[in-house]
Steps between C-alpha positions, in 0.01 A plus 500: 500500500636839407522778765256717304242223501536459879437870558184486290374194690563670837321817390202303370481301826511819708233663284271199531556492877424869547194481276372195688548672835334816378200311364458274804530781757123567522443130565775463761440827684167664408457875536328616821125538473292790626381311809859477631587866451416717799461874474561713805232747604584868455702619796369856475165407657650382828819705504562778750758666278426859393357546154737643242502828314370335182190384687426849626562654157232266364268566798517876559198518730654237730830693503319819600319316782827355629677838490207661685517220759874554538449871562242444775696207648260212432733335244869427562778311330647469155175569318515864604815564300399289199156661480652847523757415230218377276307824544815700422553295182139548393518878560826521305346308210197734495725807505710358218191434289371854559839649417541301178135543404419128480 
């Protein structure tokens, strides 16, 4: 047998082996089904972490309530600063729109 012929035989054998493994993979180890996959519940509903600035930008009325509560002392914590930052961002955006005429 010539060396070139041996190389071809080895390459063909490897190709057949890889193809056989690739094709038999779903039979040997099937993909997980939907009943095995668990999805965690949203942590935001039970979390005590302060809401972010993006939340308050989307919910302006809530941000104004939180800032008013911070001023009279009924609300404390990180939400005071994030709500105030959101209101500042919203005011700046309104001023920019008025200035540029948009």
